[in-house]
LUMKOL-143724 format. One line per 2 residues: number of its first residue (from 1); their letters; for each residue x, y, z of N, C-alpha, C. Coordinates in Angstrom, 1 decimal. Layout:
! LUMKOL-143724
NUM = a = X/Y/Z/X/Y/Z/X/Y/Z ~ ...
//
This chain:
! LUMKOL-143724
1 = xx = 0.9/-1.1/0.0/-0.1/-0.1/0.0/0.9/1.2/0.0 ~ 0.5/2.2/-0.8/1.3/3.4/-0.9/0.2/4.6/-0.5
3 = xx = 0.6/5.4/0.4/-0.1/6.7/0.8/0.7/7.8/0.4 ~ 0.0/8.7/-0.1/0.8/10.1/-0.6/-0.2/11.3/-0.4
5 = xx = 0.5/12.5/-0.3/-0.5/13.6/-0.1/0.3/14.7/0.0 ~ -0.4/15.8/0.4/0.2/17.2/0.7/-0.6/17.9/1.7
7 = xx = -0.1/18.5/2.6/-0.7/19.2/3.6/-0.1/20.6/3.7 ~ -1.0/21.7/3.7/-0.5/23.1/3.8/-1.4/23.8/4.9
9 = xx = -0.8/24.7/5.5/-1.5/25.5/6.6/-1.1/26.9/6.6 ~ -1.9/27.9/6.6/-1.7/29.3/6.7/-2.4/29.9/8.0
11 = xx = -1.5/30.4/8.9/-2.2/31.0/10.1/-1.7/32.5/10.1 ~ -2.6/33.3/10.7/-2.5/34.7/10.7/-3.1/35.3/12.0
13 = xx = -2.3/36.2/12.5/-2.9/37.1/13.6/-3.3/38.4/13.0 ~ -4.5/38.7/13.0/-5.1/40.0/12.3/-5.0/41.1/13.3
15 = xx = -5.2/40.9/14.6/-5.1/41.9/15.7/-4.6/41.2/16.8 ~ -4.5/41.9/18.1/-4.1/41.2/19.2/-5.2/40.2/19.7
17 = xx = -6.4/40.5/19.3/-7.6/39.6/19.8/-8.1/38.8/18.8 ~ -7.7/38.8/17.4/-8.4/38.0/16.5/-7.2/37.3/15.6
19 = xx = -7.3/35.9/15.6/-6.4/35.1/14.7/-7.3/34.2/14.0 ~ -6.6/33.4/12.9/-7.2/32.6/12.2/-6.3/31.6/11.4
21 = xx = -6.8/30.6/10.8/-6.1/29.7/10.1/-6.8/29.1/9.0 ~ -6.2/28.6/7.9/-6.7/27.8/6.9/-5.8/26.6/6.6
23 = xx = -6.3/25.5/6.5/-5.5/24.4/6.1/-6.1/23.5/5.0 ~ -5.3/23.0/4.1/-5.8/22.2/3.1/-4.9/20.8/3.1
25 = xx = -5.7/19.7/3.0/-4.9/18.4/3.0/-5.5/17.6/1.6 ~ -4.5/17.2/0.8/-4.8/16.3/-0.3/-4.2/14.9/0.1
27 = xx = -4.9/13.9/0.1/-4.4/12.6/0.4/-5.1/11.5/-0.5 ~ -4.2/10.6/-1.1/-4.6/9.5/-1.9/-3.8/8.2/-1.6
29 = xx = -4.2/7.2/-2.2/-3.4/5.9/-2.0/-3.6/5.0/-3.1 ~ -2.8/4.0/-3.1/-2.8/2.8/-4.1/-2.6/1.6/-3.4
31 = xx = -3.3/0.5/-3.8/-3.0/-0.8/-3.3/-3.4/-1.8/-4.3 ~ -2.5/-2.7/-4.6/-2.9/-3.8/-5.5/-3.7/-5.0/-4.9
33 = xx = -3.3/-5.4/-3.8/-4.0/-6.4/-2.9/-3.9/-6.2/-1.5 ~ -4.7/-6.9/-0.6/-4.6/-6.9/0.7/-5.0/-8.2/1.4
35 = xx = -4.3/-8.8/2.2/-4.8/-10.2/2.6/-6.1/-10.1/3.3 ~ -6.7/-9.0/3.9/-7.9/-9.2/4.4/-9.0/-8.7/3.4
37 = xx = -8.7/-8.5/2.2/-9.6/-8.1/1.2/-10.2/-9.3/0.4 ~ -10.4/-10.4/1.0/-10.7/-11.6/0.1/-12.2/-11.6/-0.4
39 = xx = -13.1/-10.8/0.3/-14.5/-10.7/-0.2/-14.8/-9.3/-0.5 ~ -14.0/-8.3/-0.8/-14.2/-6.9/-1.1/-15.0/-6.3/0.2
41 = xx = -14.6/-6.8/1.3/-15.3/-6.1/2.6/-14.4/-5.2/3.3 ~ -13.1/-5.3/3.0/-12.1/-4.5/3.8/-11.9/-3.1/2.9
43 = xx = -12.2/-2.0/3.6/-12.4/-0.7/2.9/-11.1/0.1/2.7 ~ -10.0/-0.6/3.3/-8.7/0.2/3.2/-8.8/1.7/3.6
45 = xx = -8.5/2.6/2.7/-8.6/4.0/3.0/-9.6/4.8/2.3 ~ -10.7/4.1/1.8/-11.7/4.7/1.2/-12.5/5.7/2.0
47 = xx = -12.4/5.6/3.2/-13.1/6.5/4.2/-12.4/7.8/4.3 ~ -11.1/7.9/3.8/-10.3/9.1/3.8/-10.7/10.0/2.7
49 = xx = -11.1/11.3/2.9/-11.4/12.1/1.8/-10.1/12.5/1.0 ~ -10.1/12.6/-0.3/-8.9/13.1/-1.0/-8.7/14.6/-0.6
51 = xx = -9.8/15.4/-0.5/-9.6/16.8/-0.1/-10.3/17.1/1.2 ~ -9.5/17.8/2.0/-10.1/18.4/3.3/-9.6/19.8/3.5
53 = xx = -10.5/20.6/3.9/-10.2/22.0/4.2/-10.8/22.4/5.5 ~ -10.0/23.1/6.4/-10.4/23.6/7.6/-10.1/25.1/7.7
55 = xx = -11.1/25.8/8.1/-11.1/27.3/8.3/-11.4/27.5/9.7 ~ -10.6/28.3/10.5/-10.8/28.6/11.8/-10.5/29.9/12.2
57 = xx = -11.4/30.6/13.2/-11.1/31.8/13.7/-11.2/31.7/15.2 ~ -10.3/32.6/15.9/-10.3/32.6/17.3/-10.3/34.0/17.7
59 = xx = -11.3/34.4/18.7/-11.3/35.8/19.1/-11.2/35.9/20.6 ~ -10.3/36.7/21.0/-10.2/36.9/22.6/-11.3/37.9/22.9
61 = xx = -12.3/37.3/23.5/-13.6/38.1/23.8/-13.4/38.8/25.2 ~ -12.6/38.2/26.1/-12.4/38.7/27.5/-11.0/38.3/27.9
63 = xx = -10.6/38.7/29.1/-9.3/38.4/29.7/-9.3/37.0/29.8 ~ -8.1/36.5/29.3/-7.8/35.0/29.3/-8.9/34.0/28.8
65 = xx = -9.8/34.7/28.1/-10.9/33.9/27.4/-10.8/34.0/25.9 ~ -11.2/32.8/25.3/-11.2/32.8/23.7/-12.4/32.1/23.2
67 = xx = -13.0/32.7/22.2/-14.1/32.0/21.5/-13.5/31.5/20.0 ~ -13.9/30.3/19.8/-13.3/29.7/18.5/-14.5/29.3/17.6
69 = xx = -14.3/29.4/16.4/-15.3/29.0/15.3/-14.5/28.3/14.2 ~ -14.8/27.0/13.8/-14.2/26.5/12.8/-15.2/25.7/11.8
71 = xx = -14.8/25.7/10.6/-15.6/24.8/9.7/-14.7/23.8/8.9 ~ -15.1/22.6/8.9/-14.3/21.5/8.3/-15.0/21.0/7.1
73 = xx = -14.3/21.0/5.9/-14.9/20.5/4.6/-14.3/19.2/4.4 ~ -15.0/18.1/4.2/-14.5/16.8/3.8/-15.1/16.4/2.5
75 = xx = -14.2/16.1/1.5/-14.6/15.8/0.2/-15.3/14.4/0.2 ~ -16.1/14.2/-1.0/-16.8/13.0/-1.1/-15.9/11.7/-1.2
77 = xx = -16.4/10.4/-0.9/-15.7/9.3/-0.9/-16.6/8.2/-1.5 ~ -16.0/7.2/-2.1/-16.8/6.1/-2.7/-16.1/4.7/-2.2
79 = xx = -16.9/3.8/-1.7/-16.5/2.6/-1.3/-16.2/1.5/-2.3 ~ -15.7/0.4/-2.1/-15.6/-0.7/-3.3/-16.9/-1.1/-3.7
81 = xx = -17.9/-1.0/-2.9/-19.4/-1.5/-3.4/-20.1/-0.3/-4.0 ~ -19.2/0.8/-4.3/-19.8/2.1/-5.0/-20.8/2.9/-4.1
83 = xx = -20.8/2.6/-2.8/-21.5/3.4/-1.8/-20.8/4.7/-1.6 ~ -21.6/5.7/-1.8/-21.0/7.1/-1.8/-21.3/7.9/-0.5
85 = xx = -20.2/8.4/0.1/-20.4/9.4/1.1/-20.2/10.7/0.7 ~ -21.2/11.6/0.6/-21.3/12.9/0.0/-20.3/13.8/0.7
87 = xx = -19.8/14.9/0.1/-18.9/15.9/0.7/-19.8/16.6/1.8 ~ -19.2/17.1/2.8/-19.8/17.7/3.9/-19.1/18.8/4.6
89 = xx = -19.7/19.8/5.0/-19.1/20.8/5.9/-19.6/20.8/7.2 ~ -18.7/20.7/8.3/-19.2/20.6/9.7/-18.7/21.9/10.3
91 = xx = -19.5/22.6/11.0/-19.2/23.8/11.7/-19.3/23.5/13.3 ~ -18.3/24.0/14.0/-18.1/23.8/15.3/-17.8/25.3/16.0
93 = xx = -18.2/25.3/17.3/-17.9/26.6/18.1/-17.6/26.1/19.5 ~ -16.7/27.0/20.0/-16.3/26.6/21.4/-15.7/27.9/22.1
95 = xx = -15.6/27.8/23.3/-15.0/28.8/24.2/-14.1/28.3/25.3 ~ -13.1/29.0/25.7/-12.2/28.5/26.7/-11.8/29.7/27.6
97 = xx = -11.6/29.3/28.8/-11.1/30.3/29.9/-9.8/29.7/30.5 ~ -8.8/30.5/30.6/-7.7/30.0/31.3/-7.5/30.6/32.6
99 = xx = -7.3/29.9/33.6/-7.1/30.4/35.0/-5.7/30.2/35.5 ~ -5.0/31.3/35.8/-3.6/31.2/36.2/-3.6/30.7/37.7
101 = xx = -2.7/29.6/37.9/-2.6/29.0/39.2/-1.1/29.3/39.7 ~ -0.9/29.1/41.0/0.4/29.3/41.4/1.5/28.5/40.8
103 = xx = 2.7/28.8/40.8/3.9/28.1/40.1/3.7/27.9/38.7 ~ 3.3/28.9/38.0/3.2/28.8/36.5/2.3/27.7/36.1
105 = xx = 1.3/27.2/36.9/0.4/26.2/36.5/-0.9/27.0/36.0 ~ -1.8/26.2/35.3/-3.0/26.9/34.8/-4.1/25.7/34.7
107 = xx = -5.3/26.1/34.9/-6.4/25.4/34.6/-7.2/25.9/33.4 ~ -7.5/25.1/32.5/-8.2/25.7/31.3/-9.5/24.9/31.2
109 = xx = -10.6/25.7/31.2/-11.9/25.1/31.1/-12.5/25.5/29.7 ~ -12.9/24.4/29.0/-13.5/24.6/27.7/-14.9/24.2/27.6
111 = xx = -15.6/24.7/26.8/-17.0/24.3/26.4/-17.0/24.3/24.8 ~ -17.8/23.4/24.3/-17.9/23.4/22.8/-19.3/22.9/22.4
113 = xx = -19.7/23.3/21.2/-20.8/22.7/20.6/-20.3/22.3/19.1 ~ -20.3/21.0/18.7/-19.9/20.5/17.4/-21.1/20.2/16.6
115 = xx = -20.9/20.4/15.3/-21.9/20.1/14.3/-23.2/20.9/14.6 ~ -22.9/22.3/14.7/-24.0/23.2/15.1/-25.1/23.3/14.0
117 = xx = -24.8/22.8/12.8/-25.8/23.0/11.9/-26.6/21.7/11.7 ~ -26.2/20.7/12.6/-26.9/19.3/12.7/-26.9/18.6/11.3
119 = xx = -25.7/18.5/10.7/-25.6/17.8/9.4/-25.6/16.4/9.6 ~ -26.1/15.6/8.7/-26.1/14.1/8.6/-24.9/13.9/7.9
121 = xx = -24.0/13.0/8.4/-22.7/12.6/7.7/-22.2/11.4/8.4 ~ -21.2/10.8/7.7/-20.4/9.7/8.2/-19.0/9.9/8.0
123 = xx = -18.2/9.6/9.0/-16.7/9.7/8.7/-16.2/8.3/8.3 ~ -16.8/7.1/8.7/-16.6/5.8/8.2/-17.9/5.3/7.7
125 = xx = -17.7/4.7/6.4/-19.0/4.2/5.8/-19.8/3.4/6.7 ~ -21.2/3.7/6.8/-22.0/2.8/7.6/-22.2/3.2/9.0
127 = xx = -21.4/4.3/9.5/-21.6/4.7/10.8/-21.9/6.2/10.8 ~ -23.2/6.5/11.2/-23.6/7.9/11.3/-23.0/8.6/12.5
129 = xx = -22.6/9.8/12.1/-22.0/10.7/13.1/-23.2/11.3/13.9 ~ -23.0/11.7/15.2/-24.2/12.4/15.9/-24.4/13.7/15.4
131 = xx = -25.6/14.2/15.6/-26.0/15.5/15.3/-25.2/16.5/16.2 ~ -25.9/17.6/16.7/-25.3/18.7/17.5/-24.9/17.8/18.8
133 = xx = -23.6/18.1/19.1/-23.0/17.6/20.3/-22.3/18.8/21.1 ~ -22.6/18.6/22.4/-22.0/19.6/23.4/-21.2/18.9/24.4
135 = xx = -20.3/19.8/25.0/-19.4/19.1/26.0/-18.6/20.2/26.8 ~ -18.1/19.7/27.8/-17.2/20.6/28.7/-15.9/19.9/29.1
137 = xx = -14.9/20.5/29.1/-13.6/19.7/29.5/-12.7/20.6/30.4 ~ -12.0/20.1/31.2/-11.1/20.8/32.0/-9.6/20.2/31.9
139 = xx = -8.7/21.1/31.7/-7.3/20.6/31.7/-6.4/21.3/32.7 ~ -5.5/20.6/33.4/-4.6/21.2/34.3/-3.3/21.2/33.7
141 = xx = -2.6/22.3/33.4/-1.4/22.4/32.8/-0.3/22.8/33.8 ~ 0.8/22.0/33.9/1.8/22.4/34.9/3.2/22.0/34.3
//
């Protein structure tokens, strides 16, 4: 199996409180045979889109706090059985607050909402991804 591709990323600070990034990934592969592919049921890398684009913005809305918005575009894919996963754009939003602790430690509290447009899509053929998903996480950095 041979996997090849290209990945590019451009990031920019527009002001002290606003930054963004744009990334592009091209990925493809070739394979003559695979020992697990005896009945055309092993999907190898068909689940990977050839084209992926991510656009993100981060805005410092308050002291030690950031709001982030990103959109992920995944190109269409086709399995060996000619089942097609359409291209899709997923939009996510989140916010984080950093709390400074003694001895250069920090606690980072994050909240997020993924797939805010409630798109139906699959990352792996046959497995539907959830609709709108929300969560909270905490990280202790030291």
